[in-house]
Gaussian input, Z-matrix of N, CA and C with variables (Angstrom, degrees):
# hf/3-21g

backbone

0 1
 N
 C     1     B1
 C     2     B2     1     A1
 N     3     B3     2     A2     1     D1
 C     4     B4     3     A3     2     D2
 C     5     B5     4     A4     3     D3
 N     6     B6     5     A5     4     D4
 C     7     B7     6     A6     5     D5
 C     8     B8     7     A7     6     D6
 N     9     B9     8     A8     7     D7
 C    10    B10     9     A9     8     D8
 C    11    B11    10    A10     9     D9
 N    12    B12    11    A11    10    D10
 C    13    B13    12    A12    11    D11
 C    14    B14    13    A13    12    D12
 N    15    B15    14    A14    13    D13
 C    16    B16    15    A15    14    D14
 C    17    B17    16    A16    15    D15
 N    18    B18    17    A17    16    D16
 C    19    B19    18    A18    17    D17
 C    20    B20    19    A19    18    D18
 N    21    B21    20    A20    19    D19
 C    22    B22    21    A21    20    D20
 C    23    B23    22    A22    21    D21
 N    24    B24    23    A23    22    D22
 C    25    B25    24    A24    23    D23
 C    26    B26    25    A25    24    D24
 N    27    B27    26    A26    25    D25
 C    28    B28    27    A27    26    D26
 C    29    B29    28    A28    27    D27
 N    30    B30    29    A29    28    D28
 C    31    B31    30    A30    29    D29
 C    32    B32    31    A31    30    D30
 N    33    B33    32    A32    31    D31
 C    34    B34    33    A33    32    D32
 C    35    B35    34    A34    33    D33
 N    36    B36    35    A35    34    D34
 C    37    B37    36    A36    35    D35
 C    38    B38    37    A37    36    D36
 N    39    B39    38    A38    37    D37
 C    40    B40    39    A39    38    D38
 C    41    B41    40    A40    39    D39
 N    42    B42    41    A41    40    D40
 C    43    B43    42    A42    41    D41
 C    44    B44    43    A43    42    D42
 N    45    B45    44    A44    43    D43
 C    46    B46    45    A45    44    D44
 C    47    B47    46    A46    45    D45
 N    48    B48    47    A47    46    D46
 C    49    B49    48    A48    47    D47
 C    50    B50    49    A49    48    D48
 N    51    B51    50    A50    49    D49
 C    52    B52    51    A51    50    D50
 C    53    B53    52    A52    51    D51
 N    54    B54    53    A53    52    D52
 C    55    B55    54    A54    53    D53
 C    56    B56    55    A55    54    D54
 N    57    B57    56    A56    55    D55
 C    58    B58    57    A57    56    D56
 C    59    B59    58    A58    57    D57
 N    60    B60    59    A59    58    D58
 C    61    B61    60    A60    59    D59
 C    62    B62    61    A61    60    D60
 N    63    B63    62    A62    61    D61
 C    64    B64    63    A63    62    D62
 C    65    B65    64    A64    63    D63
 N    66    B66    65    A65    64    D64
 C    67    B67    66    A66    65    D65
 C    68    B68    67    A67    66    D66
 N    69    B69    68    A68    67    D67
 C    70    B70    69    A69    68    D68
 C    71    B71    70    A70    69    D69
 N    72    B72    71    A71    70    D70
 C    73    B73    72    A72    71    D71
 C    74    B74    73    A73    72    D72
 N    75    B75    74    A74    73    D73
 C    76    B76    75    A75    74    D74
 C    77    B77    76    A76    75    D75
 N    78    B78    77    A77    76    D76
 C    79    B79    78    A78    77    D77
 C    80    B80    79    A79    78    D78
 N    81    B81    80    A80    79    D79
 C    82    B82    81    A81    80    D80
 C    83    B83    82    A82    81    D81
 N    84    B84    83    A83    82    D82
 C    85    B85    84    A84    83    D83
 C    86    B86    85    A85    84    D84
 N    87    B87    86    A86    85    D85
 C    88    B88    87    A87    86    D86
 C    89    B89    88    A88    87    D87
 N    90    B90    89    A89    88    D88
 C    91    B91    90    A90    89    D89
 C    92    B92    91    A91    90    D90
 N    93    B93    92    A92    91    D91
 C    94    B94    93    A93    92    D92
 C    95    B95    94    A94    93    D93
 N    96    B96    95    A95    94    D94
 C    97    B97    96    A96    95    D95
 C    98    B98    97    A97    96    D96
 N    99    B99    98    A98    97    D97
 C   100   B100    99    A99    98    D98
 C   101   B101   100   A100    99    D99
 N   102   B102   101   A101   100   D100
 C   103   B103   102   A102   101   D101
 C   104   B104   103   A103   102   D102
 N   105   B105   104   A104   103   D103
 C   106   B106   105   A105   104   D104
 C   107   B107   106   A106   105   D105
 N   108   B108   107   A107   106   D106
 C   109   B109   108   A108   107   D107
 C   110   B110   109   A109   108   D108
 N   111   B111   110   A110   109   D109
 C   112   B112   111   A111   110   D110
 C   113   B113   112   A112   111   D111
 N   114   B114   113   A113   112   D112
 C   115   B115   114   A114   113   D113
 C   116   B116   115   A115   114   D114
 N   117   B117   116   A116   115   D115
 C   118   B118   117   A117   116   D116
 C   119   B119   118   A118   117   D117
 N   120   B120   119   A119   118   D118
 C   121   B121   120   A120   119   D119
 C   122   B122   121   A121   120   D120
 N   123   B123   122   A122   121   D121
 C   124   B124   123   A123   122   D122
 C   125   B125   124   A124   123   D123
 N   126   B126   125   A125   124   D124
 C   127   B127   126   A126   125   D125
 C   128   B128   127   A127   126   D126
 N   129   B129   128   A128   127   D127
 C   130   B130   129   A129   128   D128
 C   131   B131   130   A130   129   D129
 N   132   B132   131   A131   130   D130
 C   133   B133   132   A132   131   D131
 C   134   B134   133   A133   132   D132
 N   135   B135   134   A134   133   D133
 C   136   B136   135   A135   134   D134
 C   137   B137   136   A136   135   D135
 N   138   B138   137   A137   136   D136
 C   139   B139   138   A138   137   D137
 C   140   B140   139   A139   138   D138
 N   141   B141   140   A140   139   D139
 C   142   B142   141   A141   140   D140
 C   143   B143   142   A142   141   D141
 N   144   B144   143   A143   142   D142
 C   145   B145   144   A144   143   D143
 C   146   B146   145   A145   144   D144
 N   147   B147   146   A146   145   D145
 C   148   B148   147   A147   146   D146
 C   149   B149   148   A148   147   D147
 N   150   B150   149   A149   148   D148
 C   151   B151   150   A150   149   D149
 C   152   B152   151   A151   150   D150
 N   153   B153   152   A152   151   D151
 C   154   B154   153   A153   152   D152
 C   155   B155   154   A154   153   D153
 N   156   B156   155   A155   154   D154
 C   157   B157   156   A156   155   D155
 C   158   B158   157   A157   156   D156
 N   159   B159   158   A158   157   D157
 C   160   B160   159   A159   158   D158
 C   161   B161   160   A160   159   D159
 N   162   B162   161   A161   160   D160
 C   163   B163   162   A162   161   D161
 C   164   B164   163   A163   162   D162
 N   165   B165   164   A164   163   D163
 C   166   B166   165   A165   164   D164
 C   167   B167   166   A166   165   D165
 N   168   B168   167   A167   166   D166
 C   169   B169   168   A168   167   D167
 C   170   B170   169   A169   168   D168
 N   171   B171   170   A170   169   D169
 C   172   B172   171   A171   170   D170
 C   173   B173   172   A172   171   D171
 N   174   B174   173   A173   172   D172
 C   175   B175   174   A174   173   D173
 C   176   B176   175   A175   174   D174
 N   177   B177   176   A176   175   D175
 C   178   B178   177   A177   176   D176
 C   179   B179   178   A178   177   D177
 N   180   B180   179   A179   178   D178
 C   181   B181   180   A180   179   D179
 C   182   B182   181   A181   180   D180
 N   183   B183   182   A182   181   D181
 C   184   B184   183   A183   182   D182
 C   185   B185   184   A184   183   D183
 N   186   B186   185   A185   184   D184
 C   187   B187   186   A186   185   D185
 C   188   B188   187   A187   186   D186
 N   189   B189   188   A188   187   D187
 C   190   B190   189   A189   188   D188
 C   191   B191   190   A190   189   D189
 N   192   B192   191   A191   190   D190
 C   193   B193   192   A192   191   D191
 C   194   B194   193   A193   192   D192
 N   195   B195   194   A194   193   D193
 C   196   B196   195   A195   194   D194
 C   197   B197   196   A196   195   D195
 N   198   B198   197   A197   196   D196
 C   199   B199   198   A198   197   D197
 C   200   B200   199   A199   198   D198
 N   201   B201   200   A200   199   D199
 C   202   B202   201   A201   200   D200
 C   203   B203   202   A202   201   D201
 N   204   B204   203   A203   202   D202
 C   205   B205   204   A204   203   D203
 C   206   B206   205   A205   204   D204
 N   207   B207   206   A206   205   D205
 C   208   B208   207   A207   206   D206
 C   209   B209   208   A208   207   D207
 N   210   B210   209   A209   208   D208
 C   211   B211   210   A210   209   D209
 C   212   B212   211   A211   210   D210
 N   213   B213   212   A212   211   D211
 C   214   B214   213   A213   212   D212
 C   215   B215   214   A214   213   D213
 N   216   B216   215   A215   214   D214
 C   217   B217   216   A216   215   D215
 C   218   B218   217   A217   216   D216
 N   219   B219   218   A218   217   D217
 C   220   B220   219   A219   218   D218
 C   221   B221   220   A220   219   D219
 N   222   B222   221   A221   220   D220
 C   223   B223   222   A222   221   D221
 C   224   B224   223   A223   222   D222
 N   225   B225   224   A224   223   D223
 C   226   B226   225   A225   224   D224
 C   227   B227   226   A226   225   D225
 N   228   B228   227   A227   226   D226
 C   229   B229   228   A228   227   D227
 C   230   B230   229   A229   228   D228
 N   231   B231   230   A230   229   D229
 C   232   B232   231   A231   230   D230
 C   233   B233   232   A232   231   D231
 N   234   B234   233   A233   232   D232
 C   235   B235   234   A234   233   D233
 C   236   B236   235   A235   234   D234
 N   237   B237   236   A236   235   D235
 C   238   B238   237   A237   236   D236
 C   239   B239   238   A238   237   D237
 N   240   B240   239   A239   238   D238
 C   241   B241   240   A240   239   D239
 C   242   B242   241   A241   240   D240
 N   243   B243   242   A242   241   D241
 C   244   B244   243   A243   242   D242
 C   245   B245   244   A244   243   D243
 N   246   B246   245   A245   244   D244
 C   247   B247   246   A246   245   D245
 C   248   B248   247   A247   246   D246
 N   249   B249   248   A248   247   D247
 C   250   B250   249   A249   248   D248
 C   251   B251   250   A250   249   D249
 N   252   B252   251   A251   250   D250
 C   253   B253   252   A252   251   D251
 C   254   B254   253   A253   252   D252
 N   255   B255   254   A254   253   D253
 C   256   B256   255   A255   254   D254
 C   257   B257   256   A256   255   D255
 N   258   B258   257   A257   256   D256
 C   259   B259   258   A258   257   D257
 C   260   B260   259   A259   258   D258
 N   261   B261   260   A260   259   D259
 C   262   B262   261   A261   260   D260
 C   263   B263   262   A262   261   D261
 N   264   B264   263   A263   262   D262
 C   265   B265   264   A264   263   D263
 C   266   B266   265   A265   264   D264
 N   267   B267   266   A266   265   D265
 C   268   B268   267   A267   266   D266
 C   269   B269   268   A268   267   D267
 N   270   B270   269   A269   268   D268
 C   271   B271   270   A270   269   D269
 C   272   B272   271   A271   270   D270
 N   273   B273   272   A272   271   D271
 C   274   B274   273   A273   272   D272
 C   275   B275   274   A274   273   D273
 N   276   B276   275   A275   274   D274
 C   277   B277   276   A276   275   D275
 C   278   B278   277   A277   276   D276
 N   279   B279   278   A278   277   D277
 C   280   B280   279   A279   278   D278
 C   281   B281   280   A280   279   D279
 N   282   B282   281   A281   280   D280
 C   283   B283   282   A282   281   D281
 C   284   B284   283   A283   282   D282
 N   285   B285   284   A284   283   D283
 C   286   B286   285   A285   284   D284
 C   287   B287   286   A286   285   D285
 N   288   B288   287   A287   286   D286
 C   289   B289   288   A288   287   D287
 C   290   B290   289   A289   288   D288
 N   291   B291   290   A290   289   D289
 C   292   B292   291   A291   290   D290
 C   293   B293   292   A292   291   D291
 N   294   B294   293   A293   292   D292
 C   295   B295   294   A294   293   D293
 C   296   B296   295   A295   294   D294
 N   297   B297   296   A296   295   D295
 C   298   B298   297   A297   296   D296
 C   299   B299   298   A298   297   D297
 N   300   B300   299   A299   298   D298
 C   301   B301   300   A300   299   D299
 C   302   B302   301   A301   300   D300
 N   303   B303   302   A302   301   D301
 C   304   B304   303   A303   302   D302
 C   305   B305   304   A304   303   D303
 N   306   B306   305   A305   304   D304
 C   307   B307   306   A306   305   D305
 C   308   B308   307   A307   306   D306
 N   309   B309   308   A308   307   D307
 C   310   B310   309   A309   308   D308
 C   311   B311   310   A310   309   D309
 N   312   B312   311   A311   310   D310
 C   313   B313   312   A312   311   D311
 C   314   B314   313   A313   312   D312
 N   315   B315   314   A314   313   D313
 C   316   B316   315   A315   314   D314
 C   317   B317   316   A316   315   D315
 N   318   B318   317   A317   316   D316
 C   319   B319   318   A318   317   D317
 C   320   B320   319   A319   318   D318
 N   321   B321   320   A320   319   D319
 C   322   B322   321   A321   320   D320
 C   323   B323   322   A322   321   D321

   B1=1.4601
   B2=1.5135
   B3=1.2886
   B4=1.4785
   B5=1.5091
   B6=1.3317
   B7=1.4561
   B8=1.5073
   B9=1.3346
   B10=1.4641
   B11=1.5207
   B12=1.3013
   B13=1.4722
   B14=1.5060
   B15=1.3358
   B16=1.4460
   B17=1.5191
   B18=1.3096
   B19=1.4624
   B20=1.5360
   B21=1.3188
   B22=1.4650
   B23=1.5093
   B24=1.3216
   B25=1.4391
   B26=1.5091
   B27=1.3500
   B28=1.4758
   B29=1.5314
   B30=1.3237
   B31=1.4519
   B32=1.5257
   B33=1.3059
   B34=1.4697
   B35=1.5035
   B36=1.3500
   B37=1.4400
   B38=1.5325
   B39=1.3087
   B40=1.4547
   B41=1.5408
   B42=1.3218
   B43=1.4762
   B44=1.4965
   B45=1.3150
   B46=1.4646
   B47=1.5346
   B48=1.3172
   B49=1.4370
   B50=1.4735
   B51=1.3611
   B52=1.4300
   B53=1.4980
   B54=1.3094
   B55=1.4623
   B56=1.5254
   B57=1.3300
   B58=1.4426
   B59=1.5393
   B60=1.3425
   B61=1.4485
   B62=1.4944
   B63=1.3256
   B64=1.4578
   B65=1.5109
   B66=1.3571
   B67=1.4318
   B68=1.5055
   B69=1.3440
   B70=1.4652
   B71=1.5149
   B72=1.3859
   B73=1.4603
   B74=1.5103
   B75=1.3478
   B76=1.4793
   B77=1.5496
   B78=1.3160
   B79=1.4859
   B80=1.5693
   B81=1.3136
   B82=1.4793
   B83=1.5379
   B84=1.3343
   B85=1.4388
   B86=1.5326
   B87=1.3425
   B88=1.4698
   B89=1.5219
   B90=1.3208
   B91=1.4906
   B92=1.5508
   B93=1.3316
   B94=1.5072
   B95=1.5188
   B96=1.3106
   B97=1.4747
   B98=1.5545
   B99=1.3013
   B100=1.4584
   B101=1.5321
   B102=1.3254
   B103=1.4838
   B104=1.5308
   B105=1.3324
   B106=1.4528
   B107=1.5652
   B108=1.3195
   B109=1.4422
   B110=1.5150
   B111=1.3144
   B112=1.4398
   B113=1.4946
   B114=1.3279
   B115=1.4712
   B116=1.5099
   B117=1.3620
   B118=1.4473
   B119=1.5609
   B120=1.3598
   B121=1.4869
   B122=1.4823
   B123=1.3401
   B124=1.4912
   B125=1.5128
   B126=1.3138
   B127=1.4791
   B128=1.5283
   B129=1.3116
   B130=1.4607
   B131=1.5214
   B132=1.3231
   B133=1.4881
   B134=1.5104
   B135=1.3175
   B136=1.4597
   B137=1.4989
   B138=1.3133
   B139=1.4713
   B140=1.5101
   B141=1.3062
   B142=1.4513
   B143=1.5272
   B144=1.3461
   B145=1.4536
   B146=1.5380
   B147=1.3134
   B148=1.4884
   B149=1.5491
   B150=1.3353
   B151=1.4242
   B152=1.5132
   B153=1.3245
   B154=1.4707
   B155=1.5357
   B156=1.3203
   B157=1.4673
   B158=1.5215
   B159=1.3260
   B160=1.4725
   B161=1.5417
   B162=1.3049
   B163=1.4659
   B164=1.5326
   B165=1.3132
   B166=1.4593
   B167=1.5173
   B168=1.3598
   B169=1.4469
   B170=1.5043
   B171=1.3427
   B172=1.4668
   B173=1.5059
   B174=1.3173
   B175=1.4537
   B176=1.5347
   B177=1.3326
   B178=1.4832
   B179=1.5406
   B180=1.3812
   B181=1.4984
   B182=1.5101
   B183=1.3657
   B184=1.4264
   B185=1.5282
   B186=1.3454
   B187=1.4390
   B188=1.5323
   B189=1.3472
   B190=1.4447
   B191=1.5077
   B192=1.3325
   B193=1.4649
   B194=1.5032
   B195=1.3550
   B196=1.4618
   B197=1.5285
   B198=1.3328
   B199=1.4749
   B200=1.5416
   B201=1.3047
   B202=1.4910
   B203=1.5484
   B204=1.3168
   B205=1.4682
   B206=1.5521
   B207=1.2843
   B208=1.4731
   B209=1.5416
   B210=1.3330
   B211=1.4618
   B212=1.5252
   B213=1.3667
   B214=1.4554
   B215=1.5307
   B216=1.3586
   B217=1.4633
   B218=1.5123
   B219=1.3160
   B220=1.4833
   B221=1.5161
   B222=1.3523
   B223=1.4644
   B224=1.5153
   B225=1.3387
   B226=1.4620
   B227=1.4952
   B228=1.3154
   B229=1.4902
   B230=1.4903
   B231=1.3417
   B232=1.4759
   B233=1.5206
   B234=1.3044
   B235=1.5038
   B236=1.5158
   B237=1.3215
   B238=1.4785
   B239=1.4925
   B240=1.3289
   B241=1.4800
   B242=1.5046
   B243=1.3254
   B244=1.4908
   B245=1.5379
   B246=1.3260
   B247=1.4629
   B248=1.5175
   B249=1.3454
   B250=1.4617
   B251=1.5184
   B252=1.3299
   B253=1.4759
   B254=1.4978
   B255=1.3328
   B256=1.4450
   B257=1.5152
   B258=1.3276
   B259=1.4428
   B260=1.5207
   B261=1.2961
   B262=1.4990
   B263=1.5297
   B264=1.2992
   B265=1.4363
   B266=1.5603
   B267=1.3453
   B268=1.4382
   B269=1.5276
   B270=1.3252
   B271=1.4555
   B272=1.5471
   B273=1.3268
   B274=1.4821
   B275=1.5502
   B276=1.3686
   B277=1.4515
   B278=1.5286
   B279=1.3362
   B280=1.4679
   B281=1.5294
   B282=1.3267
   B283=1.4519
   B284=1.4844
   B285=1.3191
   B286=1.4705
   B287=1.5294
   B288=1.3533
   B289=1.4564
   B290=1.5372
   B291=1.3015
   B292=1.4696
   B293=1.5216
   B294=1.2979
   B295=1.4713
   B296=1.5328
   B297=1.3019
   B298=1.4361
   B299=1.5277
   B300=1.3470
   B301=1.4909
   B302=1.5035
   B303=1.3524
   B304=1.4469
   B305=1.5459
   B306=1.3275
   B307=1.4894
   B308=1.5491
   B309=1.3378
   B310=1.4798
   B311=1.5168
   B312=1.3009
   B313=1.5384
   B314=1.5109
   B315=1.3172
   B316=1.4717
   B317=1.5350
   B318=1.3005
   B319=1.4707
   B320=1.5382
   B321=1.2878
   B322=1.4491
   B323=1.5279
   A1=109.28
   A2=115.59
   A3=120.95
   A4=108.98
   A5=115.94
   A6=120.85
   A7=107.86
   A8=116.44
   A9=121.23
   A10=109.17
   A11=116.79
   A12=121.84
   A13=109.31
   A14=117.19
   A15=120.69
   A16=108.83
   A17=115.93
   A18=121.78
   A19=110.78
   A20=112.64
   A21=119.53
   A22=108.43
   A23=118.14
   A24=123.39
   A25=105.51
   A26=116.42
   A27=120.16
   A28=107.77
   A29=113.81
   A30=120.72
   A31=108.92
   A32=118.29
   A33=122.07
   A34=109.72
   A35=116.29
   A36=122.27
   A37=108.26
   A38=117.40
   A39=122.36
   A40=112.30
   A41=115.67
   A42=120.42
   A43=115.68
   A44=119.00
   A45=122.54
   A46=109.08
   A47=115.86
   A48=119.38
   A49=111.35
   A50=117.13
   A51=123.16
   A52=108.58
   A53=116.36
   A54=120.78
   A55=108.79
   A56=117.10
   A57=121.24
   A58=104.39
   A59=114.24
   A60=117.71
   A61=109.77
   A62=115.07
   A63=120.34
   A64=113.12
   A65=118.33
   A66=120.88
   A67=110.18
   A68=117.12
   A69=120.60
   A70=107.02
   A71=113.83
   A72=118.53
   A73=110.58
   A74=117.60
   A75=120.85
   A76=112.70
   A77=117.27
   A78=121.95
   A79=107.71
   A80=114.99
   A81=118.78
   A82=110.95
   A83=113.92
   A84=119.36
   A85=112.00
   A86=113.96
   A87=117.40
   A88=110.85
   A89=116.13
   A90=120.07
   A91=111.20
   A92=113.31
   A93=120.34
   A94=110.57
   A95=117.21
   A96=121.08
   A97=108.19
   A98=118.21
   A99=121.08
   A100=111.08
   A101=116.98
   A102=120.94
   A103=111.01
   A104=117.11
   A105=120.08
   A106=112.40
   A107=115.99
   A108=120.75
   A109=109.79
   A110=117.38
   A111=121.03
   A112=112.30
   A113=116.87
   A114=120.86
   A115=112.33
   A116=117.04
   A117=121.42
   A118=112.51
   A119=113.87
   A120=118.24
   A121=112.56
   A122=118.82
   A123=120.10
   A124=108.08
   A125=114.45
   A126=120.16
   A127=107.49
   A128=115.29
   A129=119.32
   A130=111.03
   A131=115.56
   A132=120.31
   A133=109.56
   A134=114.51
   A135=120.32
   A136=109.50
   A137=115.88
   A138=120.43
   A139=108.18
   A140=114.39
   A141=120.88
   A142=108.14
   A143=115.59
   A144=119.37
   A145=108.52
   A146=113.72
   A147=121.32
   A148=105.63
   A149=117.77
   A150=120.83
   A151=114.07
   A152=115.58
   A153=121.58
   A154=106.37
   A155=116.60
   A156=121.71
   A157=109.99
   A158=116.97
   A159=119.42
   A160=111.74
   A161=118.23
   A162=116.97
   A163=108.21
   A164=113.33
   A165=118.28
   A166=109.91
   A167=114.12
   A168=119.80
   A169=108.52
   A170=116.93
   A171=120.25
   A172=110.32
   A173=116.57
   A174=121.12
   A175=107.57
   A176=116.06
   A177=121.05
   A178=107.76
   A179=115.18
   A180=119.25
   A181=113.07
   A182=119.15
   A183=119.91
   A184=114.63
   A185=117.35
   A186=120.20
   A187=109.59
   A188=116.26
   A189=122.53
   A190=109.76
   A191=119.59
   A192=121.07
   A193=114.25
   A194=119.46
   A195=118.92
   A196=111.02
   A197=118.69
   A198=120.33
   A199=107.37
   A200=116.50
   A201=120.59
   A202=108.82
   A203=116.01
   A204=121.02
   A205=110.00
   A206=116.40
   A207=123.30
   A208=110.36
   A209=116.23
   A210=121.94
   A211=112.27
   A212=116.55
   A213=119.40
   A214=113.50
   A215=114.65
   A216=118.85
   A217=113.43
   A218=117.33
   A219=120.70
   A220=112.99
   A221=118.35
   A222=120.58
   A223=112.34
   A224=118.25
   A225=121.33
   A226=114.30
   A227=115.58
   A228=119.55
   A229=112.66
   A230=119.09
   A231=123.96
   A232=111.77
   A233=117.12
   A234=119.98
   A235=109.06
   A236=115.75
   A237=121.51
   A238=108.58
   A239=113.10
   A240=121.08
   A241=108.21
   A242=117.11
   A243=121.47
   A244=106.26
   A245=113.92
   A246=119.56
   A247=107.55
   A248=116.62
   A249=121.91
   A250=108.32
   A251=114.35
   A252=118.13
   A253=109.53
   A254=116.46
   A255=120.98
   A256=110.96
   A257=116.26
   A258=120.42
   A259=111.94
   A260=115.99
   A261=119.57
   A262=110.25
   A263=116.31
   A264=121.90
   A265=111.73
   A266=116.44
   A267=119.91
   A268=109.24
   A269=117.53
   A270=121.37
   A271=109.51
   A272=115.03
   A273=120.11
   A274=110.08
   A275=116.59
   A276=118.39
   A277=110.67
   A278=115.87
   A279=119.64
   A280=112.91
   A281=115.72
   A282=121.11
   A283=114.39
   A284=118.38
   A285=121.24
   A286=111.74
   A287=117.45
   A288=117.62
   A289=110.06
   A290=119.61
   A291=121.95
   A292=110.94
   A293=118.93
   A294=120.55
   A295=108.81
   A296=118.99
   A297=123.05
   A298=113.42
   A299=115.79
   A300=118.72
   A301=113.08
   A302=117.57
   A303=118.87
   A304=113.49
   A305=113.77
   A306=116.30
   A307=111.03
   A308=116.39
   A309=119.04
   A310=110.66
   A311=116.88
   A312=117.98
   A313=107.80
   A314=116.22
   A315=119.92
   A316=111.14
   A317=115.97
   A318=121.27
   A319=106.63
   A320=115.56
   A321=121.25
   A322=113.30
   D1=140.39
   D2=177.42
   D3=-79.68
   D4=128.16
   D5=177.91
   D6=-75.83
   D7=133.99
   D8=-179.11
   D9=-82.02
   D10=90.76
   D11=-178.74
   D12=-81.71
   D13=137.08
   D14=178.31
   D15=-88.58
   D16=134.58
   D17=179.34
   D18=-138.53
   D19=-176.57
   D20=178.28
   D21=-101.61
   D22=144.59
   D23=173.40
   D24=-122.09
   D25=126.29
   D26=-179.03
   D27=-99.38
   D28=129.28
   D29=-178.33
   D30=-130.85
   D31=131.76
   D32=176.99
   D33=-87.46
   D34=130.72
   D35=177.98
   D36=-133.40
   D37=118.33
   D38=-179.38
   D39=50.94
   D40=42.44
   D41=178.36
   D42=80.11
   D43=2.14
   D44=-179.23
   D45=-116.11
   D46=131.17
   D47=177.28
   D48=-80.37
   D49=124.94
   D50=178.67
   D51=-115.63
   D52=145.12
   D53=-175.42
   D54=-113.26
   D55=128.44
   D56=177.22
   D57=-105.16
   D58=113.26
   D59=176.90
   D60=-91.61
   D61=157.34
   D62=179.52
   D63=80.31
   D64=15.53
   D65=174.40
   D66=-78.45
   D67=154.60
   D68=178.88
   D69=-139.94
   D70=178.41
   D71=179.80
   D72=-65.25
   D73=-17.46
   D74=179.55
   D75=-97.58
   D76=6.00
   D77=176.61
   D78=-77.44
   D79=122.94
   D80=-179.69
   D81=-87.04
   D82=166.40
   D83=174.52
   D84=-60.58
   D85=-38.08
   D86=178.30
   D87=-61.87
   D88=-40.66
   D89=176.69
   D90=-56.22
   D91=-46.57
   D92=-179.45
   D93=-64.61
   D94=-46.72
   D95=-178.23
   D96=-61.36
   D97=-49.32
   D98=-179.36
   D99=-59.03
   D100=-46.65
   D101=-179.29
   D102=-60.66
   D103=-46.31
   D104=-179.12
   D105=-66.22
   D106=-48.38
   D107=-177.70
   D108=-62.30
   D109=-39.98
   D110=-179.82
   D111=-69.27
   D112=-40.11
   D113=178.76
   D114=-66.12
   D115=-27.59
   D116=-179.25
   D117=-96.68
   D118=-2.05
   D119=-177.70
   D120=66.22
   D121=32.95
   D122=-178.01
   D123=-106.36
   D124=152.03
   D125=177.28
   D126=-128.12
   D127=165.09
   D128=179.91
   D129=122.77
   D130=-164.94
   D131=179.28
   D132=-103.87
   D133=130.23
   D134=-179.48
   D135=-128.71
   D136=160.46
   D137=169.53
   D138=-143.50
   D139=158.27
   D140=176.81
   D141=-99.44
   D142=129.55
   D143=-179.74
   D144=-114.54
   D145=132.86
   D146=179.85
   D147=-96.79
   D148=123.60
   D149=179.86
   D150=-124.02
   D151=133.14
   D152=178.35
   D153=-137.17
   D154=117.95
   D155=-177.52
   D156=53.00
   D157=-119.32
   D158=-177.74
   D159=-97.26
   D160=5.98
   D161=-178.08
   D162=-111.07
   D163=142.56
   D164=175.59
   D165=-139.26
   D166=150.99
   D167=-174.50
   D168=-144.53
   D169=122.48
   D170=174.23
   D171=-69.87
   D172=136.93
   D173=-178.80
   D174=-95.51
   D175=143.91
   D176=175.97
   D177=-76.18
   D178=154.13
   D179=-177.30
   D180=-56.21
   D181=-29.46
   D182=-177.42
   D183=-95.00
   D184=11.18
   D185=176.01
   D186=-85.05
   D187=161.27
   D188=-177.19
   D189=-111.24
   D190=106.12
   D191=-175.70
   D192=-57.24
   D193=-41.41
   D194=-177.18
   D195=-70.57
   D196=-31.17
   D197=176.38
   D198=-68.88
   D199=-41.21
   D200=179.42
   D201=-61.45
   D202=-45.58
   D203=179.66
   D204=-58.87
   D205=-43.18
   D206=-178.04
   D207=-58.76
   D208=-36.90
   D209=-178.25
   D210=-66.97
   D211=-20.62
   D212=179.80
   D213=-71.57
   D214=-15.92
   D215=179.60
   D216=56.77
   D217=-126.43
   D218=-174.82
   D219=-65.67
   D220=-14.82
   D221=179.91
   D222=-94.03
   D223=0.21
   D224=-177.72
   D225=-53.71
   D226=-34.84
   D227=-178.79
   D228=-67.15
   D229=-19.20
   D230=-179.61
   D231=-92.31
   D232=-7.78
   D233=-176.32
   D234=-87.33
   D235=137.73
   D236=175.44
   D237=-126.09
   D238=149.46
   D239=174.91
   D240=-109.27
   D241=138.42
   D242=179.75
   D243=-126.32
   D244=139.59
   D245=170.28
   D246=-91.41
   D247=122.78
   D248=-176.79
   D249=-120.65
   D250=132.94
   D251=175.45
   D252=-89.50
   D253=131.65
   D254=178.18
   D255=-68.55
   D256=153.11
   D257=179.91
   D258=-69.72
   D259=178.90
   D260=-178.52
   D261=-64.65
   D262=161.86
   D263=-177.02
   D264=-58.69
   D265=-35.16
   D266=-176.67
   D267=-66.27
   D268=-46.92
   D269=178.69
   D270=-66.65
   D271=-39.78
   D272=-177.57
   D273=-60.12
   D274=-42.19
   D275=-178.75
   D276=-67.50
   D277=-39.57
   D278=179.41
   D279=-62.79
   D280=-37.89
   D281=-178.25
   D282=-98.23
   D283=11.74
   D284=-172.65
   D285=-56.23
   D286=-37.00
   D287=-175.71
   D288=-71.22
   D289=-27.88
   D290=-178.05
   D291=-90.65
   D292=-31.47
   D293=-172.86
   D294=-124.97
   D295=62.79
   D296=-175.69
   D297=-58.47
   D298=-30.44
   D299=-177.43
   D300=-63.03
   D301=-28.44
   D302=-178.16
   D303=-63.48
   D304=-29.67
   D305=-179.47
   D306=-78.39
   D307=-9.74
   D308=-177.54
   D309=-98.71
   D310=-3.55
   D311=179.44
   D312=-68.61
   D313=142.10
   D314=-177.87
   D315=-69.61
   D316=143.37
   D317=177.14
   D318=-84.19
   D319=131.81
   D320=-179.78
   D321=-110.68

């Protein structure tokens, strides 16, 4: 059995690096989003975006950021996570076909 080791997860929010301590391989994106939004007193829809060099990928609420980071292997040090707030509902509906992930971000 894999021991659930607690670690830190670094997430960039509005240009500031924030550290989530006590994260584990079983911590979901939704856990991270809720913890950050609540610590900052923010409400709305958010998603966690994984960025490496010029590529970025929004993570689903049920994905595990530390497991994803582990899969990067030797490149893990170059990967950053960003907390992104989804646009207003009006814009979101207009762009739903292009940005499906925004509609899947958890409501806080």
